All heavy atoms as atom14 arrays in JSON, in Angstrom:
{
  "sequence": "MRNKIDIEGTVERMEAPRTVNLKMGGTTEVCNAFLVDAAGEIKLDPLGRRNN",
  "atom14_mask": [
    [1, 1, 1, 1, 1, 1, 1, 1, 0, 0, 0, 0, 0, 0],
    [1, 1, 1, 1, 1, 1, 1, 1, 1, 1, 1, 0, 0, 0],
    [1, 1, 1, 1, 1, 1, 1, 1, 0, 0, 0, 0, 0, 0],
    [1, 1, 1, 1, 1, 1, 1, 1, 1, 0, 0, 0, 0, 0],
    [1, 1, 1, 1, 1, 1, 1, 1, 0, 0, 0, 0, 0, 0],
    [1, 1, 1, 1, 1, 1, 1, 1, 0, 0, 0, 0, 0, 0],
    [1, 1, 1, 1, 1, 1, 1, 1, 0, 0, 0, 0, 0, 0],
    [1, 1, 1, 1, 1, 1, 1, 1, 1, 0, 0, 0, 0, 0],
    [1, 1, 1, 1, 0, 0, 0, 0, 0, 0, 0, 0, 0, 0],
    [1, 1, 1, 1, 1, 1, 1, 0, 0, 0, 0, 0, 0, 0],
    [1, 1, 1, 1, 1, 1, 1, 0, 0, 0, 0, 0, 0, 0],
    [1, 1, 1, 1, 1, 1, 1, 1, 1, 0, 0, 0, 0, 0],
    [1, 1, 1, 1, 1, 1, 1, 1, 1, 1, 1, 0, 0, 0],
    [1, 1, 1, 1, 1, 1, 1, 1, 0, 0, 0, 0, 0, 0],
    [1, 1, 1, 1, 1, 1, 1, 1, 1, 0, 0, 0, 0, 0],
    [1, 1, 1, 1, 1, 0, 0, 0, 0, 0, 0, 0, 0, 0],
    [1, 1, 1, 1, 1, 1, 1, 0, 0, 0, 0, 0, 0, 0],
    [1, 1, 1, 1, 1, 1, 1, 1, 1, 1, 1, 0, 0, 0],
    [1, 1, 1, 1, 1, 1, 1, 0, 0, 0, 0, 0, 0, 0],
    [1, 1, 1, 1, 1, 1, 1, 0, 0, 0, 0, 0, 0, 0],
    [1, 1, 1, 1, 1, 1, 1, 1, 0, 0, 0, 0, 0, 0],
    [1, 1, 1, 1, 1, 1, 1, 1, 0, 0, 0, 0, 0, 0],
    [1, 1, 1, 1, 1, 1, 1, 1, 1, 0, 0, 0, 0, 0],
    [1, 1, 1, 1, 1, 1, 1, 1, 0, 0, 0, 0, 0, 0],
    [1, 1, 1, 1, 0, 0, 0, 0, 0, 0, 0, 0, 0, 0],
    [1, 1, 1, 1, 0, 0, 0, 0, 0, 0, 0, 0, 0, 0],
    [1, 1, 1, 1, 1, 1, 1, 0, 0, 0, 0, 0, 0, 0],
    [1, 1, 1, 1, 1, 1, 1, 0, 0, 0, 0, 0, 0, 0],
    [1, 1, 1, 1, 1, 1, 1, 1, 1, 0, 0, 0, 0, 0],
    [1, 1, 1, 1, 1, 1, 1, 0, 0, 0, 0, 0, 0, 0],
    [1, 1, 1, 1, 1, 1, 0, 0, 0, 0, 0, 0, 0, 0],
    [1, 1, 1, 1, 1, 1, 1, 1, 0, 0, 0, 0, 0, 0],
    [1, 1, 1, 1, 1, 0, 0, 0, 0, 0, 0, 0, 0, 0],
    [1, 1, 1, 1, 1, 1, 1, 1, 1, 1, 1, 0, 0, 0],
    [1, 1, 1, 1, 1, 1, 1, 1, 0, 0, 0, 0, 0, 0],
    [1, 1, 1, 1, 1, 1, 1, 0, 0, 0, 0, 0, 0, 0],
    [1, 1, 1, 1, 1, 1, 1, 1, 0, 0, 0, 0, 0, 0],
    [1, 1, 1, 1, 1, 0, 0, 0, 0, 0, 0, 0, 0, 0],
    [1, 1, 1, 1, 1, 0, 0, 0, 0, 0, 0, 0, 0, 0],
    [1, 1, 1, 1, 0, 0, 0, 0, 0, 0, 0, 0, 0, 0],
    [1, 1, 1, 1, 1, 1, 1, 1, 1, 0, 0, 0, 0, 0],
    [1, 1, 1, 1, 1, 1, 1, 1, 0, 0, 0, 0, 0, 0],
    [1, 1, 1, 1, 1, 1, 1, 1, 1, 0, 0, 0, 0, 0],
    [1, 1, 1, 1, 1, 1, 1, 1, 0, 0, 0, 0, 0, 0],
    [1, 1, 1, 1, 1, 1, 1, 1, 0, 0, 0, 0, 0, 0],
    [1, 1, 1, 1, 1, 1, 1, 0, 0, 0, 0, 0, 0, 0],
    [1, 1, 1, 1, 1, 1, 1, 1, 0, 0, 0, 0, 0, 0],
    [1, 1, 1, 1, 0, 0, 0, 0, 0, 0, 0, 0, 0, 0],
    [1, 1, 1, 1, 1, 1, 1, 1, 1, 1, 1, 0, 0, 0],
    [1, 1, 1, 1, 1, 1, 1, 1, 1, 1, 1, 0, 0, 0],
    [1, 1, 1, 1, 1, 1, 1, 1, 0, 0, 0, 0, 0, 0],
    [1, 1, 1, 1, 1, 1, 1, 1, 0, 0, 0, 0, 0, 0]
  ],
  "atom14_positions": [
    [[-54.78, 40.48, 87.01], [-54.64, 39.04, 87.08], [-53.38, 38.71, 87.87], [-52.35, 39.35, 87.71], [-54.56, 38.46, 85.68], [-54.45, 36.97, 85.69], [-54.79, 36.17, 84.13], [-53.31, 36.48, 83.24], [0.0, 0.0, 0.0], [0.0, 0.0, 0.0], [0.0, 0.0, 0.0], [0.0, 0.0, 0.0], [0.0, 0.0, 0.0], [0.0, 0.0, 0.0]],
    [[-53.47, 37.7, 88.7], [-52.32, 37.27, 89.5], [-51.79, 35.95, 88.98], [-52.54, 35.07, 88.6], [-52.72, 37.1, 90.95], [-53.05, 38.41, 91.61], [-53.28, 38.21, 93.06], [-53.49, 39.5, 93.68], [-53.59, 39.68, 94.95], [-53.53, 38.67, 95.76], [-53.77, 40.88, 95.45], [0.0, 0.0, 0.0], [0.0, 0.0, 0.0], [0.0, 0.0, 0.0]],
    [[-50.49, 35.83, 89.01], [-49.84, 34.57, 88.65], [-49.65, 33.75, 89.9], [-49.37, 34.27, 90.97], [-48.49, 34.83, 87.99], [-48.64, 35.53, 86.66], [-49.59, 35.29, 85.94], [-47.72, 36.4, 86.35], [0.0, 0.0, 0.0], [0.0, 0.0, 0.0], [0.0, 0.0, 0.0], [0.0, 0.0, 0.0], [0.0, 0.0, 0.0], [0.0, 0.0, 0.0]],
    [[-49.76, 32.45, 89.77], [-49.56, 31.54, 90.89], [-48.09, 31.2, 91.0], [-47.44, 30.88, 90.01], [-50.38, 30.27, 90.69], [-50.26, 29.31, 91.83], [-51.11, 28.08, 91.59], [-50.87, 27.09, 92.7], [-51.59, 25.85, 92.48], [0.0, 0.0, 0.0], [0.0, 0.0, 0.0], [0.0, 0.0, 0.0], [0.0, 0.0, 0.0], [0.0, 0.0, 0.0]],
    [[-47.57, 31.25, 92.22], [-46.17, 30.9, 92.48], [-46.16, 29.87, 93.6], [-46.72, 30.09, 94.66], [-45.35, 32.13, 92.9], [-45.33, 33.17, 91.79], [-43.94, 31.72, 93.27], [-44.67, 34.47, 92.18], [0.0, 0.0, 0.0], [0.0, 0.0, 0.0], [0.0, 0.0, 0.0], [0.0, 0.0, 0.0], [0.0, 0.0, 0.0], [0.0, 0.0, 0.0]],
    [[-45.52, 28.75, 93.37], [-45.35, 27.73, 94.4], [-43.93, 27.84, 94.95], [-42.97, 27.92, 94.18], [-45.55, 26.33, 93.82], [-46.98, 26.09, 93.38], [-47.89, 26.56, 94.08], [-47.17, 25.46, 92.34], [0.0, 0.0, 0.0], [0.0, 0.0, 0.0], [0.0, 0.0, 0.0], [0.0, 0.0, 0.0], [0.0, 0.0, 0.0], [0.0, 0.0, 0.0]],
    [[-43.81, 27.86, 96.27], [-42.49, 27.91, 96.9], [-42.39, 26.81, 97.94], [-43.4, 26.36, 98.49], [-42.21, 29.29, 97.54], [-43.26, 29.62, 98.61], [-42.15, 30.37, 96.49], [-42.94, 30.85, 99.4], [0.0, 0.0, 0.0], [0.0, 0.0, 0.0], [0.0, 0.0, 0.0], [0.0, 0.0, 0.0], [0.0, 0.0, 0.0], [0.0, 0.0, 0.0]],
    [[-41.18, 26.37, 98.18], [-40.9, 25.37, 99.21], [-39.71, 25.81, 100.0], [-38.77, 26.38, 99.46], [-40.59, 24.01, 98.58], [-41.79, 23.16, 98.34], [-41.4, 21.76, 97.9], [-40.51, 21.15, 98.53], [-41.98, 21.31, 96.92], [0.0, 0.0, 0.0], [0.0, 0.0, 0.0], [0.0, 0.0, 0.0], [0.0, 0.0, 0.0], [0.0, 0.0, 0.0]],
    [[-39.73, 25.54, 101.28], [-38.61, 25.88, 102.14], [-38.99, 25.61, 103.58], [-40.07, 25.12, 103.87], [0.0, 0.0, 0.0], [0.0, 0.0, 0.0], [0.0, 0.0, 0.0], [0.0, 0.0, 0.0], [0.0, 0.0, 0.0], [0.0, 0.0, 0.0], [0.0, 0.0, 0.0], [0.0, 0.0, 0.0], [0.0, 0.0, 0.0], [0.0, 0.0, 0.0]],
    [[-38.12, 25.99, 104.46], [-38.32, 25.82, 105.89], [-38.3, 27.19, 106.54], [-37.4, 27.99, 106.27], [-37.2, 24.96, 106.5], [-37.18, 23.7, 105.82], [-37.4, 24.73, 107.98], [0.0, 0.0, 0.0], [0.0, 0.0, 0.0], [0.0, 0.0, 0.0], [0.0, 0.0, 0.0], [0.0, 0.0, 0.0], [0.0, 0.0, 0.0], [0.0, 0.0, 0.0]],
    [[-39.3, 27.46, 107.39], [-39.28, 28.71, 108.16], [-38.25, 28.53, 109.26], [-38.43, 27.73, 110.17], [-40.67, 29.05, 108.74], [-40.57, 30.29, 109.61], [-41.67, 29.26, 107.61], [0.0, 0.0, 0.0], [0.0, 0.0, 0.0], [0.0, 0.0, 0.0], [0.0, 0.0, 0.0], [0.0, 0.0, 0.0], [0.0, 0.0, 0.0], [0.0, 0.0, 0.0]],
    [[-37.14, 29.24, 109.12], [-36.02, 29.08, 110.05], [-36.24, 29.86, 111.33], [-35.9, 29.4, 112.42], [-34.73, 29.53, 109.38], [-33.5, 29.27, 110.22], [-32.24, 29.6, 109.47], [-31.82, 30.76, 109.52], [-31.71, 28.7, 108.82], [0.0, 0.0, 0.0], [0.0, 0.0, 0.0], [0.0, 0.0, 0.0], [0.0, 0.0, 0.0], [0.0, 0.0, 0.0]],
    [[-36.77, 31.08, 111.21], [-37.02, 31.88, 112.41], [-38.1, 32.92, 112.11], [-38.41, 33.2, 110.96], [-35.75, 32.56, 112.89], [-35.21, 33.61, 111.95], [-33.84, 34.13, 112.46], [-33.39, 35.24, 111.65], [-32.8, 35.13, 110.48], [-32.6, 33.93, 109.94], [-32.4, 36.21, 109.82], [0.0, 0.0, 0.0], [0.0, 0.0, 0.0], [0.0, 0.0, 0.0]],
    [[-38.68, 33.45, 113.19], [-39.71, 34.48, 113.08], [-39.38, 35.61, 114.05], [-38.9, 35.35, 115.15], [-41.09, 33.91, 113.39], [-41.52, 32.87, 112.37], [-43.12, 32.14, 112.76], [-44.18, 33.49, 112.31], [0.0, 0.0, 0.0], [0.0, 0.0, 0.0], [0.0, 0.0, 0.0], [0.0, 0.0, 0.0], [0.0, 0.0, 0.0], [0.0, 0.0, 0.0]],
    [[-39.64, 36.83, 113.62], [-39.45, 37.98, 114.5], [-40.69, 38.16, 115.37], [-41.74, 37.58, 115.1], [-39.21, 39.24, 113.66], [-37.91, 39.19, 112.89], [-37.68, 40.42, 112.05], [-38.63, 41.21, 111.82], [-36.54, 40.6, 111.6], [0.0, 0.0, 0.0], [0.0, 0.0, 0.0], [0.0, 0.0, 0.0], [0.0, 0.0, 0.0], [0.0, 0.0, 0.0]],
    [[-40.57, 38.98, 116.37], [-41.71, 39.28, 117.24], [-42.78, 40.02, 116.44], [-42.45, 40.85, 115.58], [-41.25, 40.14, 118.42], [0.0, 0.0, 0.0], [0.0, 0.0, 0.0], [0.0, 0.0, 0.0], [0.0, 0.0, 0.0], [0.0, 0.0, 0.0], [0.0, 0.0, 0.0], [0.0, 0.0, 0.0], [0.0, 0.0, 0.0], [0.0, 0.0, 0.0]],
    [[-44.05, 39.75, 116.68], [-45.12, 40.44, 115.95], [-45.15, 41.92, 116.32], [-44.79, 42.31, 117.44], [-46.39, 39.73, 116.41], [-46.03, 38.91, 117.57], [-44.56, 38.75, 117.61], [0.0, 0.0, 0.0], [0.0, 0.0, 0.0], [0.0, 0.0, 0.0], [0.0, 0.0, 0.0], [0.0, 0.0, 0.0], [0.0, 0.0, 0.0], [0.0, 0.0, 0.0]],
    [[-45.59, 42.74, 115.36], [-45.75, 44.17, 115.59], [-47.04, 44.63, 114.94], [-47.49, 44.05, 113.95], [-44.56, 44.96, 115.07], [-44.4, 44.91, 113.57], [-43.09, 45.59, 113.12], [-43.01, 45.69, 111.68], [-42.7, 44.72, 110.85], [-42.41, 43.53, 111.33], [-42.65, 44.91, 109.56], [0.0, 0.0, 0.0], [0.0, 0.0, 0.0], [0.0, 0.0, 0.0]],
    [[-47.65, 45.65, 115.48], [-48.91, 46.17, 114.96], [-48.62, 47.25, 113.92], [-47.76, 48.11, 114.13], [-49.76, 46.77, 116.1], [-49.98, 45.73, 117.07], [-51.08, 47.28, 115.61], [0.0, 0.0, 0.0], [0.0, 0.0, 0.0], [0.0, 0.0, 0.0], [0.0, 0.0, 0.0], [0.0, 0.0, 0.0], [0.0, 0.0, 0.0], [0.0, 0.0, 0.0]],
    [[-49.33, 47.19, 112.79], [-49.18, 48.19, 111.73], [-50.55, 48.75, 111.38], [-51.58, 48.11, 111.56], [-48.51, 47.61, 110.46], [-47.1, 47.15, 110.74], [-49.33, 46.47, 109.89], [0.0, 0.0, 0.0], [0.0, 0.0, 0.0], [0.0, 0.0, 0.0], [0.0, 0.0, 0.0], [0.0, 0.0, 0.0], [0.0, 0.0, 0.0], [0.0, 0.0, 0.0]],
    [[-50.57, 50.0, 110.9], [-51.8, 50.65, 110.46], [-52.06, 50.32, 109.0], [-51.14, 50.33, 108.18], [-51.69, 52.17, 110.62], [-51.54, 52.57, 112.06], [-52.21, 52.04, 112.93], [-50.64, 53.5, 112.33], [0.0, 0.0, 0.0], [0.0, 0.0, 0.0], [0.0, 0.0, 0.0], [0.0, 0.0, 0.0], [0.0, 0.0, 0.0], [0.0, 0.0, 0.0]],
    [[-53.32, 50.03, 108.66], [-53.71, 49.72, 107.29], [-54.16, 50.98, 106.57], [-54.73, 51.88, 107.19], [-54.84, 48.68, 107.28], [-54.51, 47.34, 107.94], [-55.76, 46.49, 108.04], [-53.43, 46.63, 107.16], [0.0, 0.0, 0.0], [0.0, 0.0, 0.0], [0.0, 0.0, 0.0], [0.0, 0.0, 0.0], [0.0, 0.0, 0.0], [0.0, 0.0, 0.0]],
    [[-53.93, 51.08, 105.27], [-54.36, 52.22, 104.47], [-55.87, 52.46, 104.58], [-56.33, 53.59, 104.6], [-54.02, 52.02, 102.99], [-52.59, 52.21, 102.64], [-52.43, 52.07, 101.13], [-51.01, 52.2, 100.71], [-50.85, 52.05, 99.26], [0.0, 0.0, 0.0], [0.0, 0.0, 0.0], [0.0, 0.0, 0.0], [0.0, 0.0, 0.0], [0.0, 0.0, 0.0]],
    [[-56.62, 51.38, 104.6], [-58.09, 51.47, 104.62], [-58.64, 51.68, 106.03], [-59.84, 51.63, 106.23], [-58.7, 50.21, 103.99], [-58.21, 49.95, 102.58], [-58.57, 51.3, 101.47], [-60.11, 50.74, 100.82], [0.0, 0.0, 0.0], [0.0, 0.0, 0.0], [0.0, 0.0, 0.0], [0.0, 0.0, 0.0], [0.0, 0.0, 0.0], [0.0, 0.0, 0.0]],
    [[-57.77, 51.87, 106.98], [-58.18, 52.04, 108.36], [-58.02, 50.76, 109.15], [-57.95, 49.66, 108.6], [0.0, 0.0, 0.0], [0.0, 0.0, 0.0], [0.0, 0.0, 0.0], [0.0, 0.0, 0.0], [0.0, 0.0, 0.0], [0.0, 0.0, 0.0], [0.0, 0.0, 0.0], [0.0, 0.0, 0.0], [0.0, 0.0, 0.0], [0.0, 0.0, 0.0]],
    [[-57.91, 50.89, 110.42], [-57.73, 49.73, 111.28], [-56.27, 49.33, 111.39], [-55.38, 49.99, 110.85], [0.0, 0.0, 0.0], [0.0, 0.0, 0.0], [0.0, 0.0, 0.0], [0.0, 0.0, 0.0], [0.0, 0.0, 0.0], [0.0, 0.0, 0.0], [0.0, 0.0, 0.0], [0.0, 0.0, 0.0], [0.0, 0.0, 0.0], [0.0, 0.0, 0.0]],
    [[-56.05, 48.27, 112.11], [-54.69, 47.75, 112.31], [-54.68, 46.24, 112.12], [-55.71, 45.59, 112.12], [-54.19, 48.06, 113.73], [-55.03, 47.43, 114.68], [-54.11, 49.56, 113.99], [0.0, 0.0, 0.0], [0.0, 0.0, 0.0], [0.0, 0.0, 0.0], [0.0, 0.0, 0.0], [0.0, 0.0, 0.0], [0.0, 0.0, 0.0], [0.0, 0.0, 0.0]],
    [[-53.49, 45.71, 111.95], [-53.28, 44.27, 111.92], [-51.87, 44.01, 112.44], [-51.1, 44.94, 112.67], [-53.46, 43.69, 110.5], [-53.5, 42.26, 110.58], [-52.37, 44.12, 109.55], [0.0, 0.0, 0.0], [0.0, 0.0, 0.0], [0.0, 0.0, 0.0], [0.0, 0.0, 0.0], [0.0, 0.0, 0.0], [0.0, 0.0, 0.0], [0.0, 0.0, 0.0]],
    [[-51.55, 42.77, 112.63], [-50.21, 42.42, 113.1], [-49.39, 41.81, 111.98], [-49.92, 41.1, 111.12], [-50.29, 41.44, 114.27], [-50.82, 42.1, 115.52], [-50.66, 41.23, 116.74], [-50.43, 40.01, 116.6], [-50.76, 41.77, 117.83], [0.0, 0.0, 0.0], [0.0, 0.0, 0.0], [0.0, 0.0, 0.0], [0.0, 0.0, 0.0], [0.0, 0.0, 0.0]],
    [[-48.1, 42.12, 111.99], [-47.15, 41.57, 111.03], [-46.08, 40.86, 111.83], [-45.61, 41.34, 112.85], [-46.5, 42.7, 110.19], [-45.41, 42.14, 109.28], [-47.54, 43.43, 109.37], [0.0, 0.0, 0.0], [0.0, 0.0, 0.0], [0.0, 0.0, 0.0], [0.0, 0.0, 0.0], [0.0, 0.0, 0.0], [0.0, 0.0, 0.0], [0.0, 0.0, 0.0]],
    [[-45.72, 39.68, 111.36], [-44.68, 38.9, 112.01], [-43.75, 38.38, 110.91], [-44.11, 37.45, 110.2], [-45.31, 37.75, 112.79], [-44.11, 36.8, 113.72], [0.0, 0.0, 0.0], [0.0, 0.0, 0.0], [0.0, 0.0, 0.0], [0.0, 0.0, 0.0], [0.0, 0.0, 0.0], [0.0, 0.0, 0.0], [0.0, 0.0, 0.0], [0.0, 0.0, 0.0]],
    [[-42.62, 39.02, 110.72], [-41.69, 38.61, 109.67], [-41.2, 37.19, 109.9], [-40.91, 36.8, 111.02], [-40.48, 39.54, 109.61], [-40.86, 40.92, 109.15], [-41.86, 41.13, 108.49], [-40.05, 41.89, 109.52], [0.0, 0.0, 0.0], [0.0, 0.0, 0.0], [0.0, 0.0, 0.0], [0.0, 0.0, 0.0], [0.0, 0.0, 0.0], [0.0, 0.0, 0.0]],
    [[-41.14, 36.43, 108.82], [-40.63, 35.06, 108.86], [-39.51, 34.95, 107.84], [-39.51, 35.63, 106.82], [-41.74, 34.07, 108.53], [0.0, 0.0, 0.0], [0.0, 0.0, 0.0], [0.0, 0.0, 0.0], [0.0, 0.0, 0.0], [0.0, 0.0, 0.0], [0.0, 0.0, 0.0], [0.0, 0.0, 0.0], [0.0, 0.0, 0.0], [0.0, 0.0, 0.0]],
    [[-38.55, 34.08, 108.1], [-37.42, 33.88, 107.21], [-37.48, 32.47, 106.65], [-37.38, 31.49, 107.39], [-36.11, 34.14, 107.94], [-35.96, 35.58, 108.35], [-36.53, 36.05, 109.51], [-35.3, 36.46, 107.53], [-36.42, 37.38, 109.88], [-35.18, 37.8, 107.89], [-35.75, 38.26, 109.06], [0.0, 0.0, 0.0], [0.0, 0.0, 0.0], [0.0, 0.0, 0.0]],
    [[-37.69, 32.37, 105.33], [-37.82, 31.1, 104.63], [-36.46, 30.73, 104.03], [-35.85, 31.54, 103.34], [-38.87, 31.22, 103.52], [-39.22, 29.95, 102.78], [-40.0, 29.02, 103.69], [-40.03, 30.28, 101.54], [0.0, 0.0, 0.0], [0.0, 0.0, 0.0], [0.0, 0.0, 0.0], [0.0, 0.0, 0.0], [0.0, 0.0, 0.0], [0.0, 0.0, 0.0]],
    [[-36.02, 29.51, 104.29], [-34.7, 29.05, 103.87], [-34.84, 27.8, 103.0], [-35.65, 26.92, 103.29], [-33.82, 28.74, 105.1], [-32.46, 28.21, 104.69], [-33.67, 29.96, 105.97], [0.0, 0.0, 0.0], [0.0, 0.0, 0.0], [0.0, 0.0, 0.0], [0.0, 0.0, 0.0], [0.0, 0.0, 0.0], [0.0, 0.0, 0.0], [0.0, 0.0, 0.0]],
    [[-34.04, 27.74, 101.92], [-33.91, 26.52, 101.12], [-32.47, 26.43, 100.63], [-31.62, 27.19, 101.08], [-34.92, 26.48, 99.96], [-34.65, 27.49, 98.87], [-33.64, 28.25, 98.95], [-35.43, 27.55, 97.92], [0.0, 0.0, 0.0], [0.0, 0.0, 0.0], [0.0, 0.0, 0.0], [0.0, 0.0, 0.0], [0.0, 0.0, 0.0], [0.0, 0.0, 0.0]],
    [[-32.19, 25.52, 99.74], [-30.82, 25.32, 99.26], [-30.25, 26.55, 98.57], [-29.03, 26.75, 98.54], [-30.78, 24.13, 98.31], [0.0, 0.0, 0.0], [0.0, 0.0, 0.0], [0.0, 0.0, 0.0], [0.0, 0.0, 0.0], [0.0, 0.0, 0.0], [0.0, 0.0, 0.0], [0.0, 0.0, 0.0], [0.0, 0.0, 0.0], [0.0, 0.0, 0.0]],
    [[-31.1, 27.41, 98.02], [-30.64, 28.6, 97.3], [-30.33, 29.77, 98.22], [-29.65, 30.71, 97.82], [-31.68, 29.02, 96.27], [0.0, 0.0, 0.0], [0.0, 0.0, 0.0], [0.0, 0.0, 0.0], [0.0, 0.0, 0.0], [0.0, 0.0, 0.0], [0.0, 0.0, 0.0], [0.0, 0.0, 0.0], [0.0, 0.0, 0.0], [0.0, 0.0, 0.0]],
    [[-30.85, 29.76, 99.44], [-30.6, 30.87, 100.35], [-31.79, 31.16, 101.24], [-32.56, 30.28, 101.59], [0.0, 0.0, 0.0], [0.0, 0.0, 0.0], [0.0, 0.0, 0.0], [0.0, 0.0, 0.0], [0.0, 0.0, 0.0], [0.0, 0.0, 0.0], [0.0, 0.0, 0.0], [0.0, 0.0, 0.0], [0.0, 0.0, 0.0], [0.0, 0.0, 0.0]],
    [[-31.94, 32.45, 101.58], [-32.95, 32.87, 102.54], [-33.7, 34.09, 102.0], [-33.12, 34.95, 101.36], [-32.26, 33.25, 103.86], [-33.13, 33.87, 104.9], [-32.36, 34.26, 106.14], [-32.1, 33.38, 106.99], [-31.99, 35.44, 106.26], [0.0, 0.0, 0.0], [0.0, 0.0, 0.0], [0.0, 0.0, 0.0], [0.0, 0.0, 0.0], [0.0, 0.0, 0.0]],
    [[-35.01, 34.13, 102.28], [-35.8, 35.31, 101.97], [-36.63, 35.68, 103.19], [-36.97, 34.83, 104.01], [-36.73, 35.13, 100.74], [-37.72, 34.0, 100.96], [-35.94, 34.92, 99.47], [-38.81, 33.93, 99.91], [0.0, 0.0, 0.0], [0.0, 0.0, 0.0], [0.0, 0.0, 0.0], [0.0, 0.0, 0.0], [0.0, 0.0, 0.0], [0.0, 0.0, 0.0]],
    [[-36.94, 36.98, 103.29], [-37.78, 37.47, 104.38], [-39.2, 37.61, 103.86], [-39.43, 38.23, 102.83], [-37.28, 38.81, 104.91], [-38.11, 39.33, 106.07], [-37.5, 40.56, 106.68], [-37.97, 41.79, 105.95], [-37.63, 43.04, 106.62], [0.0, 0.0, 0.0], [0.0, 0.0, 0.0], [0.0, 0.0, 0.0], [0.0, 0.0, 0.0], [0.0, 0.0, 0.0]],
    [[-40.15, 37.05, 104.6], [-41.57, 37.18, 104.27], [-42.2, 38.06, 105.33], [-41.86, 37.97, 106.5], [-42.25, 35.81, 104.28], [-41.63, 34.72, 103.41], [-42.32, 33.4, 103.68], [-41.76, 35.1, 101.96], [0.0, 0.0, 0.0], [0.0, 0.0, 0.0], [0.0, 0.0, 0.0], [0.0, 0.0, 0.0], [0.0, 0.0, 0.0], [0.0, 0.0, 0.0]],
    [[-43.13, 38.92, 104.92], [-43.84, 39.73, 105.91], [-45.34, 39.69, 105.66], [-45.95, 40.65, 105.23], [-43.32, 41.17, 105.94], [-43.27, 41.82, 104.58], [-43.49, 41.14, 103.57], [-43.04, 43.03, 104.53], [0.0, 0.0, 0.0], [0.0, 0.0, 0.0], [0.0, 0.0, 0.0], [0.0, 0.0, 0.0], [0.0, 0.0, 0.0], [0.0, 0.0, 0.0]],
    [[-45.94, 38.52, 105.96], [-47.38, 38.36, 105.75], [-48.18, 39.23, 106.73], [-47.76, 39.45, 107.86], [-47.63, 36.88, 106.02], [-46.52, 36.49, 106.93], [-45.34, 37.34, 106.55], [0.0, 0.0, 0.0], [0.0, 0.0, 0.0], [0.0, 0.0, 0.0], [0.0, 0.0, 0.0], [0.0, 0.0, 0.0], [0.0, 0.0, 0.0], [0.0, 0.0, 0.0]],
    [[-49.35, 39.71, 106.27], [-50.23, 40.48, 107.14], [-51.16, 39.54, 107.88], [-51.53, 38.49, 107.37], [-51.06, 41.47, 106.32], [-50.3, 42.61, 105.67], [-51.25, 43.43, 104.81], [-49.66, 43.5, 106.71], [0.0, 0.0, 0.0], [0.0, 0.0, 0.0], [0.0, 0.0, 0.0], [0.0, 0.0, 0.0], [0.0, 0.0, 0.0], [0.0, 0.0, 0.0]],
    [[-51.56, 39.93, 109.05], [-52.5, 39.14, 109.83], [-51.8, 38.36, 110.91], [-50.62, 38.03, 110.8], [0.0, 0.0, 0.0], [0.0, 0.0, 0.0], [0.0, 0.0, 0.0], [0.0, 0.0, 0.0], [0.0, 0.0, 0.0], [0.0, 0.0, 0.0], [0.0, 0.0, 0.0], [0.0, 0.0, 0.0], [0.0, 0.0, 0.0], [0.0, 0.0, 0.0]],
    [[-52.51, 38.09, 111.96], [-51.9, 37.4, 113.1], [-51.84, 35.9, 112.83], [-52.83, 35.24, 112.67], [-52.7, 37.67, 114.37], [-52.05, 37.11, 115.58], [-52.86, 37.47, 116.81], [-52.29, 36.83, 117.96], [-51.48, 37.43, 118.82], [-51.18, 38.69, 118.65], [-51.0, 36.78, 119.84], [0.0, 0.0, 0.0], [0.0, 0.0, 0.0], [0.0, 0.0, 0.0]],
    [[-50.64, 35.4, 112.8], [-50.42, 33.96, 112.63], [-49.06, 33.66, 113.21], [-48.06, 33.69, 112.51], [-50.48, 33.6, 111.17], [-50.53, 32.11, 110.97], [-51.07, 31.86, 109.62], [-51.94, 30.73, 109.74], [-52.35, 30.06, 108.72], [-52.04, 30.43, 107.52], [-53.1, 29.03, 108.89], [0.0, 0.0, 0.0], [0.0, 0.0, 0.0], [0.0, 0.0, 0.0]],
    [[-49.0, 33.42, 114.47], [-47.71, 33.32, 115.17], [-47.26, 31.9, 115.47], [-46.36, 31.7, 116.24], [-47.77, 34.11, 116.48], [-48.03, 35.56, 116.23], [-47.59, 36.09, 115.22], [-48.75, 36.2, 117.11], [0.0, 0.0, 0.0], [0.0, 0.0, 0.0], [0.0, 0.0, 0.0], [0.0, 0.0, 0.0], [0.0, 0.0, 0.0], [0.0, 0.0, 0.0]],
    [[-47.89, 30.91, 114.85], [-47.45, 29.54, 115.15], [-47.24, 28.74, 113.91], [-47.49, 29.09, 112.83], [-48.45, 28.84, 116.06], [-49.87, 28.94, 115.58], [-50.12, 29.37, 114.46], [-50.79, 28.56, 116.42], [0.0, 0.0, 0.0], [0.0, 0.0, 0.0], [0.0, 0.0, 0.0], [0.0, 0.0, 0.0], [0.0, 0.0, 0.0], [0.0, 0.0, 0.0]]
  ]
}
């Protein structure tokens, strides 16, 4: 079971996308994003191509 988490912030910057290999085979792209709010900054690394 997964718990739902709501977050709010501003994506301050994104790194260049890079291709990674998946455990189940195939590849996808990862583009790290940095989310910022009043408490600080966190790095997100979502899978899949979404560069905008």
